Jmol script that loads the backbone (N, CA, C; Angstrom):
load data "model"
ATOM      1  N   MET A   1      -8.702  -8.712 -12.248  1.00  0.00           N
ATOM      2  CA  MET A   1      -8.020  -7.711 -11.446  1.00  0.00           C
ATOM      3  C   MET A   1      -8.440  -6.346 -11.950  1.00  0.00           C
ATOM      4  N   GLY A   2      -9.073  -5.620 -11.080  1.00  0.00           N
ATOM      5  CA  GLY A   2      -9.558  -4.310 -11.453  1.00  0.00           C
ATOM      6  C   GLY A   2      -8.556  -3.221 -11.151  1.00  0.00           C
ATOM      7  N   ILE A   3      -8.913  -2.040 -11.573  1.00  0.00           N
ATOM      8  CA  ILE A   3      -8.029  -0.896 -11.369  1.00  0.00           C
ATOM      9  C   ILE A   3      -7.906  -0.560  -9.881  1.00  0.00           C
ATOM     10  N   LEU A   4      -8.974  -0.821  -9.106  1.00  0.00           N
ATOM     11  CA  LEU A   4      -8.907  -0.552  -7.670  1.00  0.00           C
ATOM     12  C   LEU A   4      -7.953  -1.513  -6.963  1.00  0.00           C
ATOM     13  N   ASP A   5      -7.926  -2.767  -7.406  1.00  0.00           N
ATOM     14  CA  ASP A   5      -6.981  -3.724  -6.827  1.00  0.00           C
ATOM     15  C   ASP A   5      -5.550  -3.280  -7.084  1.00  0.00           C
ATOM     16  N   LEU A   6      -5.289  -2.840  -8.300  1.00  0.00           N
ATOM     17  CA  LEU A   6      -3.952  -2.369  -8.649  1.00  0.00           C
ATOM     18  C   LEU A   6      -3.588  -1.122  -7.854  1.00  0.00           C
ATOM     19  N   ALA A   7      -4.546  -0.228  -7.671  1.00  0.00           N
ATOM     20  CA  ALA A   7      -4.286   0.986  -6.896  1.00  0.00           C
ATOM     21  C   ALA A   7      -3.991   0.654  -5.430  1.00  0.00           C
ATOM     22  N   GLU A   8      -4.721  -0.315  -4.865  1.00  0.00           N
ATOM     23  CA  GLU A   8      -4.465  -0.720  -3.481  1.00  0.00           C
ATOM     24  C   GLU A   8      -3.071  -1.318  -3.329  1.00  0.00           C
ATOM     25  N   GLU A   9      -2.687  -2.168  -4.263  1.00  0.00           N
ATOM     26  CA  GLU A   9      -1.375  -2.799  -4.193  1.00  0.00           C
ATOM     27  C   GLU A   9      -0.262  -1.782  -4.399  1.00  0.00           C
ATOM     28  N   ALA A  10      -0.468  -0.831  -5.306  1.00  0.00           N
ATOM     29  CA  ALA A  10       0.529   0.217  -5.518  1.00  0.00           C
ATOM     30  C   ALA A  10       0.650   1.101  -4.282  1.00  0.00           C
ATOM     31  N   ALA A  11      -0.462   1.372  -3.619  1.00  0.00           N
ATOM     32  CA  ALA A  11      -0.417   2.165  -2.392  1.00  0.00           C
ATOM     33  C   ALA A  11       0.329   1.420  -1.292  1.00  0.00           C
ATOM     34  N   GLY A  12       0.172   0.113  -1.220  1.00  0.00           N
ATOM     35  CA  GLY A  12       0.914  -0.686  -0.252  1.00  0.00           C
ATOM     36  C   GLY A  12       2.406  -0.640  -0.511  1.00  0.00           C
ATOM     37  N   ALA A  13       2.785  -0.728  -1.783  1.00  0.00           N
ATOM     38  CA  ALA A  13       4.205  -0.656  -2.141  1.00  0.00           C
ATOM     39  C   ALA A  13       4.773   0.723  -1.828  1.00  0.00           C
ATOM     40  N   PHE A  14       4.023   1.756  -2.142  1.00  0.00           N
ATOM     41  CA  PHE A  14       4.470   3.121  -1.879  1.00  0.00           C
ATOM     42  C   PHE A  14       4.596   3.367  -0.371  1.00  0.00           C
ATOM     43  N   GLY A  15       3.622   2.896   0.386  1.00  0.00           N
ATOM     44  CA  GLY A  15       3.656   3.065   1.835  1.00  0.00           C
ATOM     45  C   GLY A  15       4.834   2.349   2.467  1.00  0.00           C
ATOM     46  N   ALA A  16       5.119   1.146   2.003  1.00  0.00           N
ATOM     47  CA  ALA A  16       6.262   0.402   2.533  1.00  0.00           C
ATOM     48  C   ALA A  16       7.573   1.101   2.196  1.00  0.00           C
ATOM     49  N   ASP A  17       7.667   1.664   1.002  1.00  0.00           N
ATOM     50  CA  ASP A  17       8.866   2.398   0.600  1.00  0.00           C
ATOM     51  C   ASP A  17       9.061   3.636   1.472  1.00  0.00           C
ATOM     52  N   LYS A  18       7.991   4.360   1.725  1.00  0.00           N
ATOM     53  CA  LYS A  18       8.079   5.560   2.567  1.00  0.00           C
ATOM     54  C   LYS A  18       8.390   5.201   4.012  1.00  0.00           C
ATOM     55  N   ALA A  19       7.864   4.086   4.495  1.00  0.00           N
ATOM     56  CA  ALA A  19       8.182   3.643   5.860  1.00  0.00           C
ATOM     57  C   ALA A  19       9.657   3.282   5.969  1.00  0.00           C
ATOM     58  N   LEU A  20      10.192   2.639   4.935  1.00  0.00           N
ATOM     59  CA  LEU A  20      11.613   2.307   4.939  1.00  0.00           C
ATOM     60  C   LEU A  20      12.468   3.568   4.942  1.00  0.00           C
ATOM     61  N   GLU A  21      12.076   4.564   4.153  1.00  0.00           N
ATOM     62  CA  GLU A  21      12.831   5.825   4.130  1.00  0.00           C
ATOM     63  C   GLU A  21      12.808   6.513   5.487  1.00  0.00           C
ATOM     64  N   ALA A  22      11.705   6.384   6.218  1.00  0.00           N
ATOM     65  CA  ALA A  22      11.616   6.992   7.547  1.00  0.00           C
ATOM     66  C   ALA A  22      12.542   6.288   8.536  1.00  0.00           C
ATOM     67  N   VAL A  23      12.654   4.981   8.397  1.00  0.00           N
ATOM     68  CA  VAL A  23      13.503   4.211   9.304  1.00  0.00           C
ATOM     69  C   VAL A  23      14.971   4.313   8.906  1.00  0.00           C
ATOM     70  N   ASP A  24      15.239   4.206   7.598  1.00  0.00           N
ATOM     71  CA  ASP A  24      16.620   4.211   7.107  1.00  0.00           C
ATOM     72  C   ASP A  24      16.728   5.142   5.904  1.00  0.00           C
ATOM     73  N   PRO A  25      17.087   6.412   6.134  1.00  0.00           N
ATOM     74  CA  PRO A  25      17.168   7.355   5.013  1.00  0.00           C
ATOM     75  C   PRO A  25      18.227   6.997   3.977  1.00  0.00           C
ATOM     76  N   ASN A  26      19.201   6.176   4.350  1.00  0.00           N
ATOM     77  CA  ASN A  26      20.281   5.807   3.427  1.00  0.00           C
ATOM     78  C   ASN A  26      20.081   4.418   2.833  1.00  0.00           C
ATOM     79  N   ALA A  27      18.852   3.966   2.736  1.00  0.00           N
ATOM     80  CA  ALA A  27      18.572   2.635   2.199  1.00  0.00           C
ATOM     81  C   ALA A  27      18.959   2.576   0.726  1.00  0.00           C
ATOM     82  N   ASN A  28      19.523   1.431   0.330  1.00  0.00           N
ATOM     83  CA  ASN A  28      19.925   1.294  -1.072  1.00  0.00           C
ATOM     84  C   ASN A  28      18.756   0.804  -1.924  1.00  0.00           C
ATOM     85  N   LEU A  29      18.996   0.686  -3.204  1.00  0.00           N
ATOM     86  CA  LEU A  29      17.948   0.329  -4.162  1.00  0.00           C
ATOM     87  C   LEU A  29      17.371  -1.058  -3.891  1.00  0.00           C
ATOM     88  N   LEU A  30      18.220  -2.014  -3.518  1.00  0.00           N
ATOM     89  CA  LEU A  30      17.747  -3.367  -3.249  1.00  0.00           C
ATOM     90  C   LEU A  30      16.815  -3.392  -2.041  1.00  0.00           C
ATOM     91  N   GLU A  31      17.146  -2.653  -0.998  1.00  0.00           N
ATOM     92  CA  GLU A  31      16.288  -2.588   0.179  1.00  0.00           C
ATOM     93  C   GLU A  31      14.955  -1.931  -0.148  1.00  0.00           C
ATOM     94  N   LYS A  32      14.980  -0.883  -0.958  1.00  0.00           N
ATOM     95  CA  LYS A  32      13.736  -0.213  -1.354  1.00  0.00           C
ATOM     96  C   LYS A  32      12.862  -1.130  -2.202  1.00  0.00           C
ATOM     97  N   ALA A  33      13.503  -1.889  -3.091  1.00  0.00           N
ATOM     98  CA  ALA A  33      12.744  -2.821  -3.927  1.00  0.00           C
ATOM     99  C   ALA A  33      12.115  -3.920  -3.076  1.00  0.00           C
ATOM    100  N   ALA A  34      12.855  -4.426  -2.099  1.00  0.00           N
ATOM    101  CA  ALA A  34      12.323  -5.469  -1.225  1.00  0.00           C
ATOM    102  C   ALA A  34      11.148  -4.929  -0.408  1.00  0.00           C
ATOM    103  N   ALA A  35      11.245  -3.702   0.066  1.00  0.00           N
ATOM    104  CA  ALA A  35      10.139  -3.104   0.823  1.00  0.00           C
ATOM    105  C   ALA A  35       8.918  -2.922  -0.077  1.00  0.00           C
ATOM    106  N   ALA A  36       9.134  -2.510  -1.308  1.00  0.00           N
ATOM    107  CA  ALA A  36       8.014  -2.312  -2.226  1.00  0.00           C
ATOM    108  C   ALA A  36       7.311  -3.634  -2.525  1.00  0.00           C
ATOM    109  N   VAL A  37       8.078  -4.688  -2.743  1.00  0.00           N
ATOM    110  CA  VAL A  37       7.477  -6.001  -3.005  1.00  0.00           C
ATOM    111  C   VAL A  37       6.726  -6.493  -1.772  1.00  0.00           C
ATOM    112  N   ALA A  38       7.310  -6.294  -0.598  1.00  0.00           N
ATOM    113  CA  ALA A  38       6.645  -6.717   0.634  1.00  0.00           C
ATOM    114  C   ALA A  38       5.329  -5.957   0.833  1.00  0.00           C
ATOM    115  N   GLY A  39       5.323  -4.666   0.549  1.00  0.00           N
ATOM    116  CA  GLY A  39       4.093  -3.893   0.662  1.00  0.00           C
ATOM    117  C   GLY A  39       3.049  -4.322  -0.351  1.00  0.00           C
ATOM    118  N   PHE A  40       3.496  -4.593  -1.567  1.00  0.00           N
ATOM    119  CA  PHE A  40       2.605  -5.036  -2.643  1.00  0.00           C
ATOM    120  C   PHE A  40       1.948  -6.361  -2.273  1.00  0.00           C
ATOM    121  N   GLU A  41       2.742  -7.329  -1.843  1.00  0.00           N
ATOM    122  CA  GLU A  41       2.217  -8.644  -1.477  1.00  0.00           C
ATOM    123  C   GLU A  41       1.446  -8.587  -0.166  1.00  0.00           C
ATOM    124  N   GLY A  42       1.874  -7.718   0.741  1.00  0.00           N
ATOM    125  CA  GLY A  42       1.203  -7.594   2.026  1.00  0.00           C
ATOM    126  C   GLY A  42      -0.239  -7.144   1.890  1.00  0.00           C
ATOM    127  N   VAL A  43      -0.494  -6.270   0.950  1.00  0.00           N
ATOM    128  CA  VAL A  43      -1.865  -5.815   0.711  1.00  0.00           C
ATOM    129  C   VAL A  43      -2.734  -6.977   0.248  1.00  0.00           C
ATOM    130  N   LYS A  44      -2.203  -7.825  -0.612  1.00  0.00           N
ATOM    131  CA  LYS A  44      -2.966  -8.984  -1.084  1.00  0.00           C
ATOM    132  C   LYS A  44      -3.312  -9.914   0.073  1.00  0.00           C
ATOM    133  N   VAL A  45      -2.323 -10.198   0.919  1.00  0.00           N
ATOM    134  CA  VAL A  45      -2.546 -11.106   2.039  1.00  0.00           C
ATOM    135  C   VAL A  45      -3.556 -10.514   3.013  1.00  0.00           C
ATOM    136  N   LEU A  46      -3.404  -9.239   3.302  1.00  0.00           N
ATOM    137  CA  LEU A  46      -4.318  -8.585   4.230  1.00  0.00           C
ATOM    138  C   LEU A  46      -5.738  -8.560   3.675  1.00  0.00           C
ATOM    139  N   LYS A  47      -5.859  -8.292   2.388  1.00  0.00           N
ATOM    140  CA  LYS A  47      -7.183  -8.267   1.760  1.00  0.00           C
ATOM    141  C   LYS A  47      -7.821  -9.650   1.772  1.00  0.00           C
ATOM    142  N   ASP A  48      -7.028 -10.689   1.528  1.00  0.00           N
ATOM    143  CA  ASP A  48      -7.558 -12.056   1.589  1.00  0.00           C
ATOM    144  C   ASP A  48      -7.983 -12.408   3.004  1.00  0.00           C
ATOM    145  N   HIS A  49      -7.179 -12.005   3.982  1.00  0.00           N
ATOM    146  CA  HIS A  49      -7.491 -12.313   5.373  1.00  0.00           C
ATOM    147  C   HIS A  49      -8.753 -11.592   5.830  1.00  0.00           C
ATOM    148  N   LEU A  50      -8.883 -10.340   5.487  1.00  0.00           N
ATOM    149  CA  LEU A  50     -10.055  -9.572   5.896  1.00  0.00           C
ATOM    150  C   LEU A  50     -11.285  -9.906   5.072  1.00  0.00           C
ATOM    151  N   GLY A  51     -11.090 -10.493   3.909  1.00  0.00           N
ATOM    152  CA  GLY A  51     -12.202 -10.825   3.041  1.00  0.00           C
ATOM    153  C   GLY A  51     -12.892 -12.120   3.408  1.00  0.00           C
ATOM    154  N   GLN A  52     -12.292 -12.919   4.315  1.00  0.00           N
ATOM    155  CA  GLN A  52     -12.913 -14.177   4.711  1.00  0.00           C
ATOM    156  C   GLN A  52     -14.156 -13.900   5.529  1.00  0.00           C
ATOM    157  N   PRO A  53     -15.208 -14.650   5.287  1.00  0.00           N
ATOM    158  CA  PRO A  53     -16.384 -14.522   6.152  1.00  0.00           C
ATOM    159  C   PRO A  53     -16.040 -14.949   7.576  1.00  0.00           C
ATOM    160  N   HIS A  54     -16.627 -14.294   8.545  1.00  0.00           N
ATOM    161  CA  HIS A  54     -16.313 -14.587   9.937  1.00  0.00           C
ATOM    162  C   HIS A  54     -16.721 -15.997  10.327  1.00  0.00           C
ATOM    163  N   GLU A  55     -17.802 -16.508   9.748  1.00  0.00           N
ATOM    164  CA  GLU A  55     -18.243 -17.859  10.068  1.00  0.00           C
ATOM    165  C   GLU A  55     -17.210 -18.880   9.626  1.00  0.00           C
ATOM    166  N   GLN A  56     -16.632 -18.667   8.450  1.00  0.00           N
ATOM    167  CA  GLN A  56     -15.645 -19.601   7.939  1.00  0.00           C
ATOM    168  C   GLN A  56     -14.404 -19.594   8.829  1.00  0.00           C
ATOM    169  N   ALA A  57     -13.994 -18.428   9.287  1.00  0.00           N
ATOM    170  CA  ALA A  57     -12.833 -18.330  10.167  1.00  0.00           C
ATOM    171  C   ALA A  57     -13.130 -18.989  11.504  1.00  0.00           C
ATOM    172  N   ALA A  58     -14.341 -18.810  12.025  1.00  0.00           N
ATOM    173  CA  ALA A  58     -14.713 -19.429  13.293  1.00  0.00           C
ATOM    174  C   ALA A  58     -14.773 -20.947  13.151  1.00  0.00           C
ATOM    175  N   ASP A  59     -15.274 -21.430  12.021  1.00  0.00           N
ATOM    176  CA  ASP A  59     -15.330 -22.875  11.797  1.00  0.00           C
ATOM    177  C   ASP A  59     -13.934 -23.473  11.732  1.00  0.00           C
ATOM    178  N   SER A  60     -13.010 -22.805  11.078  1.00  0.00           N
ATOM    179  CA  SER A  60     -11.659 -23.341  10.970  1.00  0.00           C
ATOM    180  C   SER A  60     -10.966 -23.339  12.329  1.00  0.00           C
ATOM    181  N   GLN A  61     -11.254 -22.342  13.173  1.00  0.00           N
ATOM    182  CA  GLN A  61     -10.686 -22.325  14.517  1.00  0.00           C
ATOM    183  C   GLN A  61     -11.282 -23.441  15.369  1.00  0.00           C
ATOM    184  N   ALA A  62     -12.565 -23.702  15.200  1.00  0.00           N
ATOM    185  CA  ALA A  62     -13.215 -24.789  15.949  1.00  0.00           C
ATOM    186  C   ALA A  62     -12.644 -26.131  15.520  1.00  0.00           C
ATOM    187  N   ASP A  63     -12.398 -26.301  14.236  1.00  0.00           N
ATOM    188  CA  ASP A  63     -11.810 -27.556  13.735  1.00  0.00           C
ATOM    189  C   ASP A  63     -10.402 -27.740  14.302  1.00  0.00           C
ATOM    190  N   ASP A  64      -9.642 -26.665  14.381  1.00  0.00           N
ATOM    191  CA  ASP A  64      -8.289 -26.744  14.928  1.00  0.00           C
ATOM    192  C   ASP A  64      -8.301 -27.151  16.391  1.00  0.00           C
ATOM    193  N   SER A  65      -9.246 -26.608  17.164  1.00  0.00           N
ATOM    194  CA  SER A  65      -9.314 -26.962  18.583  1.00  0.00           C
ATOM    195  C   SER A  65      -9.785 -28.400  18.767  1.00  0.00           C
ATOM    196  N   ASP A  66     -10.638 -28.896  17.870  1.00  0.00           N
ATOM    197  CA  ASP A  66     -11.089 -30.286  17.942  1.00  0.00           C
ATOM    198  C   ASP A  66      -9.924 -31.238  17.655  1.00  0.00           C
ATOM    199  N   GLN A  67      -9.068 -30.882  16.715  1.00  0.00           N
ATOM    200  CA  GLN A  67      -7.942 -31.724  16.355  1.00  0.00           C
ATOM    201  C   GLN A  67      -6.905 -31.750  17.459  1.00  0.00           C
ATOM    202  N   GLN A  68      -6.768 -30.661  18.215  1.00  0.00           N
ATOM    203  CA  GLN A  68      -5.779 -30.613  19.277  1.00  0.00           C
ATOM    204  C   GLN A  68      -6.225 -31.423  20.484  1.00  0.00           C
ATOM    205  N   SER A  69      -7.510 -31.607  20.681  1.00  0.00           N
ATOM    206  CA  SER A  69      -8.027 -32.330  21.859  1.00  0.00           C
ATOM    207  C   SER A  69      -7.796 -33.814  21.741  1.00  0.00           C
TER     208      SER A  69
END
end "model"
wireframe off; spacefill off
backbone 0.3
color backbone group
């Protein structure tokens, strides 16, 4: 885990916290913590999803359609 990975995850947590403040200015500490964790984990999931090669994603979709038939 590099410093850039940590910076991306921290930015996700910060962004989620600021989005929560925009929606609910009176949010309590537990809600802010939950938003920060969701932003932190969301960046990881998004990075994993976008990091997949397109061929691998297309192959998995083709396999899914074959199984449904």
